[in-house]
N, C-alpha and C positions, 0 to 999 in steps of 0.2 A: 195388626194395628193399621188402620188406613191413614192416608196422608193428612186428613183433617185432625185426627187425634195426635199425630206426630207434630204437626204445626202447633197445636194447642199446648203440647208438652214443651215445645221450644219457647213459646210465649211465657209460660209459667216459669221456666228456668231463667229467662231474661229478667223477669221481675225479681226473682230471688237474687240473682247476681247483682242487680242494681242496688237492692236493699243491703245486701252483704257488703258491697264495696263502700256504700255510704257509711255504714257502721264502722268500717275499717278506717275511715278517715278521708275517703275520696269525696270531692264535691259531687253534687247531683249530676252536673254536666259531664264530669270526668267518668263517673260510674256509667252513665248512659253511653258514652263514647266507647269505653272499654267493653261493655256488653255487646255493642254493635260490632266492634272489631272482632270479637270472638265468633260472632255469627258469620261475618265476612270470611274469616279464616276457615270456618266449617264449609262454606260454599266454595272457596278457592281450592281446598284440598279434595273436594268432591268425595268426602267421606260419607258413607251411609252407616251411621252408628246405630246399634240396637238401643232401644229406649233405656235399658238398664245401664249402659255405658255413656250415654249422652251427657248426663248431669256432671259426672266426674270429669269428662273431657272438657266441657265448657268451663267448669270451675278452674281447672288446671290452666287453661289458656288465659282466662280472665285474671287469675292471680299473677301469672307471669307478666302480663301487660301492666298490672298495677305495680308490681315490683319495679319495672322499668320506669314508669311514670314517677314513682316515689323517689327513686334514685336520682332522676333528672331534677326534680324539684328540690331535693335535698342539696344537690350541688349548687343550684341557683341560690339557695338560702345561705350557703357557705360563702358565696361571692358577695352577697349584699353587704356584710360588715366591712368588706374591703372598699366598697364604693361609698357607703354612708357612714358618717362618724358615729361612734357608739353613744354619744350624748343624745342623739335623736331617738335612740331606742329606750332610754331610761324612763320615758314617760308612759310607756305601754304597761298596762296592768292586766294581768291574765287572771281569770277566775281560778280559785283553788278548791279542789274537792279531793278527798283522800284517795278514793278509788280511781278517779279520773287521772290524778297525778301519778298514781302507781302504774296505771295502764300506759301512760305516756312515757314511762321509764323503760318499758319493755322494748325489745327489738321488734321490728315490723313483722317478722315471721311469727314471733311469739304472740303478738296482738291478734294477728289473723287467725292463728290456731284457737285462741280463746274465743274469738267471735264465732268461728265455725261451730265450736262445741256448745257454747252457752247462749249465743244470740240466735244463730241459725238452727240450733238444736239438732245438729247432725250427729249421727252415731259415730263411735270410734271407728267402726268398720267403714262407714262412708268417708270419713276423713282420711283413713289409710288408703283408700282407693284414689281419692283426689290428689293426695300428696305422694302417692306411689311409695309408701313406706309401710312397715308392718304395723299391726294393731298394737303390739307391745311397745313399739317406738312412739306411737301416738300417746299411749297411756303414760309412758315415762316422761315425755315432753310436757304433757299437761300437768303431771305431778310437780315437776321442777318449776314450771311457770307459776303454779299456784303458790309454791314456796317463795318464789321471788316476790309475788304480789303481797304476800303476808309480811315479808320482811320490809318491803317498801312502805306499807301502811303503818307498821309498827314504828318505823323511823320518823314518820310524820308525827 
């Protein structure tokens, strides 16, 4: 594979990462920043990854960066009620959809796993490489998450 093909693969992965992160709940700007940070990390570490390992490495770095961003924003949201009285929040009306509501009740890791499998259409094997867990662990987690979603939707 020549350098042009390698660069083209990097561009393709960047677009996939941005779309994946947006579906996971990141803003477009955050998704672009995270994707860029993953590439900077690749350059800083001076890694020359084979094309078959590149996608998994980039996803792993991007997911880690997204977790960190998510945790930081979650902490900020926990601080907001302490600053602003609760009466100001009572006027906010959020849209309600059964599946959207159910997905919102999942842990971040669970939501990301569902998005990888069904939105990004990654295989169980690809997910296992990205998350560095066995294929059977991926299947088990997906099974449990689907059960949770079913329970959440039935409760609605």
